[in-house]
BAKOL-663126 format. One record per residue (C-alpha): x, y, z. Coordinates in steps of 0.001 Angstrom, whole numbers. Layout:
      c1      c2      c3
       X       Y       Z
...
% end
This chain:
      c1      c2      c3
   13787   83455  -62525
   10622   81959  -61092
    7167   82981  -62287
    4185   82038  -60126
    1099   80451  -61673
   -2338   81858  -61001
   -4103   78546  -60565
   -3648   75185  -58831
   -3092   71863  -60605
   -3796   68201  -59812
    -576   66354  -58962
     161   62864  -60347
    2952   61077  -58357
    5148   58917  -60609
    7033   55762  -59675
   10329   54757  -61348
   10082   57459  -64038
   10889   61153  -64484
    9146   63085  -67275
   11105   65884  -68944
    9745   68806  -70976
    9134   68017  -74673
    8730   64256  -73855
    5611   62297  -74853
    5197   59369  -72455
    2438   56762  -71932
    1574   56129  -68293
    -491   53425  -66598
   -2387   54764  -63589
   -4034   52517  -61015
   -4024   54319  -57680
   -7347   55819  -56668
   -6036   59358  -56006
   -4178   59393  -59308
   -7277   58279  -61207
   -9308   61053  -59546
   -6623   63572  -60522
   -6890   62529  -64169
  -10687   62724  -64041
  -10393   66261  -62699
   -8011   67204  -65526
  -10297   65808  -68237
  -13370   67459  -66734
  -11917   71003  -66631
   -9501   70665  -69537
   -6630   71512  -67229
   -2979   70664  -67267
   -1555   68133  -64779
    1569   68372  -62659
    3864   65305  -62906
    6332   64731  -60039
    8360   61638  -59125
    8099   59842  -55767
   11153   59886  -53530
   10571   56199  -52525
    8987   54150  -55350
    8088   51350  -52937
    5521   53449  -51068
    2071   52758  -52453
     307   55765  -50918
    2834   58595  -50441
    2111   61842  -48663
    3154   65304  -49885
    6586   64982  -48231
    7303   61830  -50245
    7090   63661  -53599
    9867   65698  -55197
    9182   69444  -55298
   10439   69877  -58860
    8254   68440  -61600
    6827   69036  -65029
    3599   70671  -66086
    2126   68407  -68795
    -810   68216  -71208
   -3020   65117  -71316
   -3166   64016  -74933
   -5173   60824  -74582
   -6900   58860  -71817
   -8203   55300  -71967
   -9832   53280  -69189
   -8924   49584  -69224
  -11206   46690  -68125
   -9147   45975  -64990
   -9815   49485  -63621
   -6493   51031  -64556
   -6156   54059  -66815
   -3750   54452  -69700
   -2861   58073  -70312
    -600   59770  -72866
    1058   62945  -71569
    3411   65543  -73034
    5789   67518  -70806
    5602   71303  -71240
    7712   73161  -68694
    9616   72796  -65451
    7725   73897  -62349
    8308   73863  -58635
    5577   73024  -56164
    5145   75828  -53673
    2085   74705  -51723
    -235   71701  -51416
   -3950   72419  -51045
   -6398   70490  -48890
   -8056   67851  -51078
   -9086   64356  -49923
   -9708   62962  -53415
   -6325   63705  -55010
   -3151   65737  -54604
   -3597   69393  -55594
    -860   72007  -55435
     185   75467  -56499
    3427   75826  -58450
    5656   78354  -60196
    7633   78189  -63415
   11377   77574  -63301
   13310   79718  -65785
   16355   78161  -67479
   19727   79950  -67700
   21491   79568  -71080
   25164   79804  -70014
   28252   80285  -72245
   27114   80293  -75947
   30434   78889  -77256
   30424   76052  -74763
   26777   75312  -75499
   27432   75095  -79258
   30275   72623  -78727
   28223   70572  -76251
   25246   70426  -78589
   27385   68903  -81362
   29194   66513  -78985
   26015   65332  -77229
   24294   64746  -80568
   27137   62608  -81922
   27527   60688  -78664
   23789   59967  -78580
   23998   58385  -82034
   26725   56039  -80779
   24698   55384  -77659
   21609   54506  -79718
   23599   51978  -81766
   24724   50141  -78625
   21472   50521  -76687
   19326   49355  -79645
   15991   50002  -77888
   15783   53726  -78693
   13092   54394  -81329
   13958   55981  -84650
   11635   58908  -83913
   13674   59845  -80845
   16914   59622  -82817
   15446   61870  -85539
   14137   64364  -83009
   17546   64639  -81322
   19395   65052  -84614
   16950   67771  -85837
   16918   69757  -82542
   18968   72924  -82395
   17610   74169  -79057
   20211   73225  -76396
   17631   72954  -73561
   15319   70733  -75598
   18280   68584  -76721
   19396   68042  -73110
   15868   67074  -72038
   15289   64685  -74969
   18598   62883  -74424
   18110   62708  -70644
   14709   61081  -71098
   16216   58157  -73048
   19174   57418  -70799
   19046   54174  -68794
   20024   55771  -65502
   18550   55824  -61992
   15529   57971  -61054
   17648   60036  -58651
   20048   60949  -61459
   17211   61918  -63789
   15623   64020  -61051
   18939   65794  -60583
   18989   66602  -64319
   15435   67911  -64090
   16410   70232  -61253
   19519   71527  -63111
   18469   74862  -64609
   21697   76087  -66362
   21568   74581  -69859
   25354   74254  -70272
   25707   72476  -66952
   22809   70168  -67825
   24414   69279  -71180
   27685   68465  -69431
   25908   66170  -66943
   24003   64479  -69759
   27200   63920  -71665
   28980   62461  -68605
   26121   60147  -67739
   25857   59052  -71350
   29587   58272  -71400
   29289   56144  -68243
   26212   54342  -69530
   27939   53729  -72866
   30909   52125  -71068
   28557   49847  -69099
   26714   48890  -72293
   29959   48061  -74060
   31054   45804  -71163
   27617   44181  -71147
   27833   43596  -74879
   31247   42012  -74416
   29894   39790  -71671
   26918   38732  -73785
   29161   37935  -76741
   31493   35776  -74631
   28627   34005  -72887
   26708   33431  -76094
   29700   31653  -77633
   29687   29128  -74735
   26095   28006  -74838
   23180   27059  -77023
   20615   29666  -77922
   17683   27626  -76569
   19030   27347  -73013
   17689   30555  -71568
   18281   29666  -67953
   21809   28586  -68681
   22383   31866  -70500
   21257   33920  -67496
   23485   31962  -65123
   26464   32387  -67434
   25739   36079  -67660
   25813   36260  -63878
   29099   34377  -63840
   30594   36745  -66381
   29459   39756  -64360
   31000   38246  -61236
   34206   37695  -63138
   34292   41354  -64193
   33717   42389  -60595
   36200   39842  -59217
   33487   38025  -57253
   33619   34276  -58127
   34869   32677  -54929
   31969   30310  -54147
   32649   27940  -57035
   36371   27926  -56279
   35686   27095  -52631
   33671   24026  -53638
   36431   22804  -55941
   39036   23360  -53221
   36942   21346  -50768
   36745   18468  -53248
   40496   18613  -53756
   41059   18426  -49996
   38716   15434  -49687
   40558   13607  -52487
   43846   14108  -50651
   42385   13037  -47290
   40625    9904  -48599
   42662    6692  -48923
   41761    6104  -52561
   43391    3408  -54619
   45944    4563  -57185
   43500    4110  -60067
   40644    5811  -58196
   42819    8770  -57195
   43988    9336  -60776
   40385    9165  -61982
   39156   11580  -59284
   41915   14099  -60006
   41194   13943  -63740
   37480   14590  -63131
   38329   17462  -60772
   40541   19020  -63448
   37657   18836  -65915
   35364   20433  -63334
   37730   23398  -62883
   37422   24266  -66592
   33628   23914  -66704
   30947   26429  -66003
   29506   25720  -62516
   25959   25857  -63841
   26428   23586  -66832
   24716   20200  -66987
   28010   18353  -67406
   29451   20009  -64298
   26543   18632  -62266
   27293   15109  -63533
   30979   15437  -62604
   30150   16793  -59141
   27752   13908  -58477
   30411   11436  -59604
   33011   12907  -57254
   30492   12938  -54397
   29851    9207  -54899
   33541    8445  -55279
   34377   10183  -51999
   31322    8973  -50024
   32010    5227  -50309
   34523    3784  -47813
   38124    3429  -48968
   40320    1510  -46531
   37929    2019  -43595
   37369   -1226  -41684
   35365   -2018  -38585
   36955   -4169  -35914
   35908   -7802  -36421
   35201   -9816  -33257
   36882  -13250  -33160
   35430  -14651  -29918
   33792  -17872  -31109
   32337  -18573  -27683
   30445  -15304  -27775
   29392  -15975  -31359
   27984  -19362  -30293
   26120  -17724  -27415
   24556  -15135  -29708
   23447  -17785  -32206
   22008  -19995  -29439
   20222  -17055  -27849
   18669  -15828  -31099
   17786  -19223  -32608
   16605  -22469  -31091
   17593  -25749  -32754
   19272  -25465  -36193
   22330  -27095  -34616
   23899  -28164  -37890
   23458  -24723  -39383
   24934  -22946  -36366
   27826  -25382  -36262
   28658  -24628  -39898
   28461  -20877  -39283
   30813  -21078  -36300
   33251  -23152  -38385
   33077  -20531  -41106
   33771  -17732  -38629
   36644  -19701  -37108
   38358  -20076  -40482
   37952  -16391  -41253
   39347  -15402  -37851
   42396  -17616  -38357
   43122  -16761  -41972
   42808  -12977  -41376
   41315  -12668  -44883
   37774  -13389  -45966
   38514  -15857  -48726
   36312  -18847  -49250
   32841  -19880  -50351
   29852  -17601  -50036
   27216  -18980  -47669
   23728  -19540  -49092
   20944  -20311  -46627
   18259  -22308  -48453
   14956  -23081  -46832
   11227  -22414  -46804
    9842  -19057  -45612
    9776  -18368  -41907
   12613  -20664  -40768
   14950  -17805  -39816
   17286  -17239  -42760
   17362  -13434  -42572
   17563  -13405  -38774
   20500  -15825  -38970
   22299  -13282  -41149
   21641  -10564  -38554
   22978  -12831  -35799
   26129  -13528  -37824
   26742   -9777  -38190
   26111   -9285  -34482
   28448  -12151  -33560
   31305  -10823  -35703
   30775   -7117  -35004
   30211   -6267  -38666
   27778   -3719  -40023
   24649   -5483  -41301
   23215   -4431  -44675
   20303   -6228  -46341
   19762   -6050  -50102
   16499   -7457  -51425
   16958   -9009  -54858
   13338  -10065  -55334
   12066   -8814  -58687
   15428   -7362  -59814
   15503   -7660  -63611
   18050   -5073  -64671
   21765   -5849  -64683
   22412   -2183  -63848
   20804   -2711  -60445
   23906   -4736  -59565
   26664   -3182  -61685
   25344     386  -61777
   24342    2640  -64681
   26816    4232  -67021
   27212    7976  -66597
   25948    8668  -70118
   22373    8123  -68888
   20293   10776  -67137
   19809    9938  -63467
   22537    7300  -63475
   23810    5991  -60146
   25903    3100  -58790
   24492    -382  -58264
   23054   -1856  -55084
   26423   -3200  -53914
   28154     215  -53938
   25062    1846  -52427
   25151    -698  -49585
   28820      53  -48923
   28076    3781  -48751
   25383    3050  -46189
   27666     735  -44178
   30592    3229  -44179
   33069     345  -43852
   34743   -1956  -46360
   34027   -5128  -44372
   30282   -5242  -43597
   28063   -8305  -43768
   25814   -7917  -46810
   22773  -10191  -46874
   21539  -10775  -50431
   17932  -11725  -49728
   15783  -13816  -52087
   18582  -14433  -54577
   16433  -17038  -56342
   13782  -14395  -57147
   15947  -12455  -59629
   14607  -12348  -63162
   15979  -11337  -66519
   14726   -9436  -69548
   16031   -7298  -72423
   17937   -5095  -69943
   20299   -7908  -69001
   20687  -10824  -66644
   21372   -9719  -63047
   22163  -13306  -62029
   25142  -13232  -64374
   26249   -9913  -62900
   26205  -11538  -59454
   28829  -14061  -60597
   31605  -11492  -60208
   30256  -10214  -56896
   30036  -13670  -55315
   33315  -15074  -56647
   36088  -14641  -54031
   38701  -14836  -56797
   37132  -12015  -58810
   35391   -9625  -56433
   38701   -8086  -55366
   38599   -6164  -58657
   34865   -5468  -58910
   34092   -2664  -61394
   30871    -690  -61099
   29755     852  -64394
   29177    4202  -62707
   32487    4461  -60843
   34538    2982  -63709
   37322    2014  -61285
   38104   -1236  -59491
   36774   -1651  -55957
   37858   -4397  -53559
   34903   -6450  -52274
   37041   -9248  -50852
   36648   -7886  -47309
   32856   -7992  -47510
   31152  -11019  -45966
   28355  -12067  -48326
   25483  -14252  -47126
   22598  -15106  -49447
   19147  -16529  -48786
   16872  -18527  -51053
   13654  -20499  -50896
   14734  -23027  -53507
   17607  -24246  -55643
   16034  -22672  -58714
   19112  -20646  -59670
   21536  -20710  -62612
   24191  -23416  -62278
   27248  -21099  -62324
   25735  -18928  -59589
   24857  -21965  -57472
   28387  -23281  -57948
   29892  -20150  -56353
   28000  -20583  -53080
   28138  -23111  -50276
   24614  -24319  -49631
   23430  -24569  -46025
   19934  -26087  -46035
   17439  -24981  -43383
   14595  -27466  -43207
   11376  -26923  -41324
   10958  -27262  -37577
    9430  -30231  -35752
    6506  -29826  -33412
    8795  -29956  -30364
   11075  -27292  -31855
    8167  -24998  -32696
    6809  -25409  -29177
   10158  -24447  -27682
   10586  -21499  -30092
    7151  -20210  -29118
    7899  -20434  -25403
   11363  -18868  -25709
   10821  -16166  -28313
    7368  -15673  -29825
    5318  -15368  -26640
    7620  -12795  -25034
    7857  -10855  -28291
    4070  -10576  -28689
    3505   -9798  -24993
    5911   -6880  -25314
    4500   -5768  -28677
     927   -5642  -27328
    1764   -3844  -24085
     864   -6727  -21783
    2349   -6831  -18302
    3802   -9732  -16414
    1090  -11994  -15068
   -1683  -10699  -17351
   -1368  -13274  -20128
    -316  -16926  -20262
    -720  -19888  -22623
    -464  -23506  -21511
    1738  -26021  -23304
   -1340  -28067  -24291
   -2868  -24993  -25931
     353  -24253  -27810
     466  -27861  -29026
   -3094  -27593  -30336
   -2214  -24328  -32113
     625  -26142  -33849
   -1557  -29087  -34827
   -4883  -27529  -35702
   -4229  -23877  -36664
    -897  -23909  -38508
     670  -26174  -41069
    3965  -24728  -42262
    7684  -25331  -42251
    8527  -22068  -40456
    6884  -20131  -37663
    5362  -17062  -39340
    1748  -18211  -39208
    2391  -19494  -35706
    3506  -16014  -34691
     345  -14551  -36238
   -1825  -16925  -34209
      33  -16037  -30991
    -425  -12334  -31855
   -4149  -13001  -32299
   -4291  -14490  -28798
   -2473  -11452  -27404
   -4846   -9016  -29140
   -7902  -10740  -27745
   -6323  -10850  -24292
   -5591   -7103  -24411
   -9169   -6436  -25497
  -10596   -8398  -22536
   -8294   -6647  -20063
   -8968   -3143  -21423
  -12733   -3745  -21321
  -12400   -4719  -17667
  -13783   -8229  -18160
  -10787   -9810  -16430
   -7360   -9023  -15049
   -5633  -12203  -16214
   -6153  -14204  -19388
   -5050  -17816  -19523
   -5385  -19693  -22810
   -5930  -23427  -22346
   -6857  -26332  -24569
  -10478  -25989  -23453
  -10955  -22290  -24314
   -8617  -22141  -27351
  -11580  -22249  -29757
  -12971  -19053  -28165
   -9806  -17178  -29183
   -8880  -18704  -32552
  -12210  -20006  -33800
  -12829  -23223  -35684
   -9860  -25511  -36262
   -8291  -24928  -39676
   -6493  -28259  -40127
   -7021  -31868  -39276
   -4276  -33534  -37290
   -3601  -37228  -37659
   -4199  -39666  -40456
   -6107  -38579  -43520
   -7945  -41909  -43581
   -9598  -43695  -40644
   -8956  -47185  -41990
   -6873  -49034  -44549
   -8357  -48660  -48033
   -7737  -50229  -51409
   -6006  -47902  -53898
   -5509  -44971  -51483
   -1867  -44075  -50785
    -301  -41125  -48962
    2588  -39639  -50895
    5117  -37032  -49815
    5825  -33882  -51828
    8482  -31155  -51556
    7531  -27539  -52191
    9257  -24181  -51778
    7492  -23768  -48429
    8478  -27189  -47045
    7103  -30701  -47292
    3463  -31614  -47834
    1228  -34705  -47972
    -182  -35839  -51300
   -3176  -38176  -51409
   -3156  -40563  -54389
   -6270  -42504  -55332
   -6562  -45340  -57839
   -9737  -47042  -59045
  -10347  -50130  -61181
  -13352  -50170  -63492
  -14496  -52164  -66538
  -12936  -50986  -69740
  -10374  -51694  -72458
   -7052  -51489  -70653
   -6677  -47695  -70604
   -4922  -45627  -67959
   -6697  -42367  -67037
   -5120  -39588  -64925
   -6785  -36512  -63384
   -5903  -33854  -60815
   -4133  -31169  -62892
    -959  -33214  -63150
    2178  -32046  -64905
    3912  -33888  -67716
    6565  -35358  -65428
    3989  -36818  -63029
    1937  -38208  -65921
    5037  -39936  -67287
    5777  -41251  -63791
    2294  -42828  -63715
    2876  -44358  -67157
    6211  -45823  -66000
    4614  -47209  -62831
    1762  -48745  -64848
    4162  -50352  -67330
    6289  -51806  -64552
    3275  -53232  -62688
    1984  -54817  -65893
    5385  -56375  -66478
    5271  -58108  -63081
    1514  -58782  -63032
    1912  -62607  -63300
    3956  -62557  -60110
    1166  -60590  -58409
   -1410  -63173  -59425
   -2982  -60998  -62114
   -3180  -62623  -65545
   -2268  -60373  -68507
   -5600  -60833  -70381
   -7319  -59284  -67406
   -5780  -55884  -68254
   -7667  -55723  -71530
  -10992  -55860  -69698
  -10487  -53061  -67196
   -9391  -49428  -66975
   -7393  -47887  -64127
   -8115  -44284  -63083
   -5442  -42514  -61006
   -6522  -39259  -59347
   -4681  -36808  -57116
   -7235  -34729  -55129
   -7245  -30945  -54828
   -7637  -30665  -58571
   -7249  -26870  -58642
   -3619  -27074  -57519
   -1000  -27870  -60194
    1178  -30867  -59319
    4326  -32139  -60958
    7442  -34142  -60159
    8731  -37708  -60429
    8988  -38712  -56755
    5400  -39980  -56557
    6407  -43131  -58474
    6518  -45468  -55450
    3096  -44287  -54307
    1710  -44761  -57841
    3046  -48345  -58019
    1580  -49147  -54615
   -1821  -47667  -55551
   -1970  -49602  -58841
    -885  -52869  -57201
   -3494  -52312  -54484
   -6393  -51959  -56955
   -5180  -54924  -58998
   -4787  -57272  -56011
   -7592  -55861  -53883
   -5267  -55473  -50915
   -5759  -52323  -48782
   -2803  -50001  -48159
   -1837  -49227  -44578
   -3161  -45802  -43599
    -169  -44928  -41368
    2487  -45161  -44103
    3659  -42225  -46242
    6018  -42856  -49125
    8139  -41064  -51673
   10509  -42116  -54440
   10959  -42186  -58189
   10484  -45474  -60061
   12194  -46589  -63256
   10891  -49069  -65814
   13182  -51732  -64344
   11664  -51241  -60924
   14573  -49323  -59439
   13824  -46634  -56819
   15881  -43545  -57714
   17247  -40895  -55389
   14909  -38106  -54308
   15233  -34564  -53041
   13945  -32742  -49959
   13881  -35867  -47786
   13896  -34075  -44449
   11091  -31722  -45461
    9001  -34670  -46621
    9560  -36626  -43406
    8604  -33573  -41343
    5381  -33340  -43352
    4681  -36979  -42510
    5285  -36171  -38846
    2780  -33331  -38989
     288  -35667  -40647
     525  -38242  -37879
    2058  -41041  -39973
    4047  -43664  -38090
    6187  -44892  -40974
    7835  -43229  -43931
    9032  -45161  -46954
   11797  -43714  -49122
   14674  -45016  -51293
   17271  -44232  -48608
   19180  -41795  -50841
   18762  -38068  -51312
   19708  -36143  -54434
   21149  -33065  -52666
   23356  -35127  -50359
   23083  -37306  -47276
   20363  -36371  -44838
   20179  -37598  -41284
   16629  -36443  -40775
   15207  -39920  -40429
   17763  -40987  -37866
   17275  -37751  -35940
   13538  -38233  -35856
   14008  -41788  -34658
   16224  -40600  -31803
   13683  -37959  -30849
   10898  -40532  -30817
   12646  -42342  -28018
   12549  -39189  -25903
    8968  -38370  -26922
    6938  -41588  -27244
    3974  -39642  -28549
    5858  -38666  -31716
    5664  -40769  -34874
    8735  -42724  -35919
    9762  -42233  -39526
   11915  -44991  -40939
   14413  -44626  -43709
   17654  -46220  -44802
   19143  -48438  -42128
   15953  -48876  -40125
   15313  -52559  -39568
   11696  -52403  -38487
   10415  -53949  -41714
   12707  -56901  -41408
   10046  -58363  -39133
    7892  -58695  -42239
    8141  -61552  -44681
    9711  -59988  -47751
    8904  -61135  -51256
   11319  -59767  -53866
    9498  -59549  -57166
   11661  -57079  -59067
   15122  -57309  -60581
   17940  -58182  -58269
   21039  -56099  -57853
   23005  -58379  -60196
   20401  -58292  -62940
   18824  -61672  -62160
   15093  -62233  -61685
   13810  -64059  -58672
   10580  -65944  -58526
    8193  -64886  -55799
    7628  -67193  -52876
    4689  -69415  -53351
    3061  -68234  -50210
    3524  -64567  -51204
      14  -63997  -52472
   -1408  -65857  -49538
     863  -63956  -47208
    -540  -60686  -48483
   -4061  -61755  -47859
   -3214  -63307  -44524
   -1579  -60231  -43099
   -4202  -58026  -44708
   -2422  -54735  -45589
      -2  -53626  -48306
    2896  -51691  -46810
    4352  -50359  -50034
    7961  -50267  -51169
   10755  -50080  -48627
   14424  -49364  -48978
   15136  -52142  -46514
   13707  -54699  -48949
   16077  -53541  -51690
   19230  -55261  -52621
   21878  -52763  -53602
   23551  -52864  -56971
   25082  -50731  -59687
   21691  -49723  -61048
   20066  -49043  -57715
   17801  -51152  -55521
   14861  -53041  -57102
   11243  -52330  -56293
    9706  -54801  -53865
    6334  -55542  -52321
    6250  -56662  -48703
    3494  -57648  -46306
    3082  -56334  -42796
    3807  -58530  -39851
    1781  -56384  -37478
% end
C-alpha cells in the first residue's frame, strides 16, 4: 500500500552506499547541489530523501541516474569541514518512492510516497528471525569489523522488518544487491534474501580467512607488499588462474634444453630451476634465481665464429691500418699462423707494451679484423676489486658476473678477441688483488676451467684470444711471466711524417667536412709540426695539431675568405702559433760540465740535461734537482770512481779537499730517479775536474759501478729516438739492454744512409770512435789495471772536447766492460 506525502523533499544522491530504515550513518558531502540540499533541510527543519546513484562514477547525475526507491531520513548532526565538505549524520526512517522531480536549479527536489511493507507468513517469519540472528552472530565473528552496538541491536530486535534492514546494512555486498533488498517489500522474502546473501558472504570470508592464514605462514609480518602479492597468488590459485608464472618456468626449461651447456652447468641450471618452481614468483629469492638463470643462458655455450686463416689478408690489413712497426706485425702474423695450424688457441698471451699513442689498441682491433673474431675491449684502468674480474658471489645484493663473462655475453661467441687495456693500471686494496685474479684468466693451462664466483660453474676460456696493452713493465712478476711481451717503441720523424700523410690527414679532412682540393699541407710544414709543435713517442698530439689546422681551414672557407687553404712552412705560425719546442742541440757550443743524458719514461724517451760545477770548498758533493735516492746514489758512485782514478786524469788527490762539486739536473719541479745517468755523471765530473768541454752533439746513457763497469740499461730504443728528436749526432750507451737485444741503433744507422739529414746514433758494434785515440784508464776485462798513455792528458787538450764513455772503448770481460775516457779525433 502506498501513501502519498503532502510535501516535497530535497534529494541527496548517494554513491557506493544504500541507507536502510533504522540505520544511523555518517555521510561526507562535497557536491554543490548536495550541500545546498542539506542547507535547505537545516533551514526549514525538514527531512531529506536519500537515494543511491545508478552509476557511482558519474559526478553530476541527472534525475534518471538516481534510483526511484529511497529512504526518508532525519538529519541528526551537520558539520562543515575546512576543505568545504560537509559531514552529516543521518537516520533512516521509512521507505519511500519518488513520484516526481520538481524544477529546482540549486538541488534535487522531489515528491514521494510511502511504501508499505507486507508481513508474510508469521510462522516462516519467526523461524527466519531466529536463523538470521544466529547467522549474523557467526558472520560478525568472521567479519570482525561490525561494531558491538550493531550486534547488540540485532540481538535485541524482535521486529522482523527492522531486523532485516539492520542486517542488510552491515553486509559487505554490492550496491545493486542492497538496492534490491531496499525495494523488496515482503518482510519474509527480504529475510530470506538477507539470509542467502549472508551465507554467500560468509563462505567468501571463510575462504579469504583460509587464504590469509596460508599466506601469513609463508612470509614475514613486515613485508606488506610481499603479503599482498602472495594474497593475489592465493586467490589466483583458488580460481585456477596461475598460468603466467608457469609459462615463464616452462620457457626457461626449454632454453636449458636448447642451449649446449656443459654437463656441470646443465645440472646446476636444472637444480636452480627446480628451486624456482617451488618458490613464490614474487619472493626476493625467486628474483635472484631468475637473474642467475638469465645470465647462465645468455652467455655463449659452444657458439663459435668462423676464424679466418688467410695470412696474406691478415698482413694486408695490418699494413693498411698501421705504418712501420714491422717487427710487431711480423710477430703477430707468426702468432696467427701458429694458431691457424694448431687449430687450438694454446700459447702465450700477447702483451703490447709501449708509450701512449703508438697504436696498441688499434693493433688489437686490426688483429680481430684480420682473424674475423669479435672484438671486445675491457678497460682495466683503476680496477681495484677482485670481483670485477671473478664476479660477485650471489649472497650479495646486486651481484653480477665479472668483466670477462660480461664481455663474452656481449660478444655472443666463445672465441672473440678480448683486449685487456691498461693492464698495468690495476690497483689493489682491502677488496682483493685483481692482478692475482688475472693469473687464471691469462694462463692457457688454467683458463679452460675458469670459475666465475657468480656462475659457480667452470667456463672454458681457452678459445678466447687475449691481447693486453700496457704503458710500462710495472706489473707483478707472475702476471708478466704469463704474457709474451711485444714492445712498441716510439716512431721516428720519417715514420710520423708517413703516418700523417697516409692516415691522419685524410681522417681529419673527413672529420671536419672538408672536400677534395680545399685543404693541403706541404711536407715541409708537416716536418716543422713534428719538430717544433710536438715531442712525443706516439702521434696523439700530432693528430691534435693536424685537427687544429683543419679547424682553422674550415673557418676560413666558411667565412668566404678563401676557397683553398694550403699550409706551408712560411704560414705555419699563423695556424699553430708560437713554436712550443726547440729542435736541435740544447747547447750552441761545447761547455765544461754540461752533459746530455738520456732518460726512459712511460711516454717514451727524453733528454736529461746534467750540469756540474766546481767551486772552492771542503771536498763535498752537492746534488739538486729533485733527484730520487737511486740517482743520488748513482752520483755518489760516479764521484767515488772519478776520485779513485783522479791521478790518471792529472788531478792530485789533495786538490779534492779544497773544492766542492755541485751536480744539478734542471727542471727542478719534475721528480727524477734511476741509475742510468751514471755515465753522464762521470763525464760531467771529469769535465769540471779537467776543464775539458763536453761535445754538445753527444747524448749518453748507462749505469756505472764502483769498479768503472758500465751496466746494462733499459729502454735503449726509446732513448735513442729521443736523441734523434733532439738533433744529437752520436749516442753513447753500454751496448747491452736489460729487456733483451735491441737493433734500434743499427736500424737508425741504416736509415741515416737513406736520409743524410738524419742524425746517426752509434751503439754497440759501431766503429766510428775507433778513429779516436783511446786511453783506457779503468779496469781491464781480466782485472788488471793499465796505465794511461803519457800523451793522454795532452791529447785531451789538443783535440779539445771530451766525448764521454763509449762501448767501443770497452774491453769485454766477465764483470762487464770498464769505463773509459776517449778524445775526439774530429
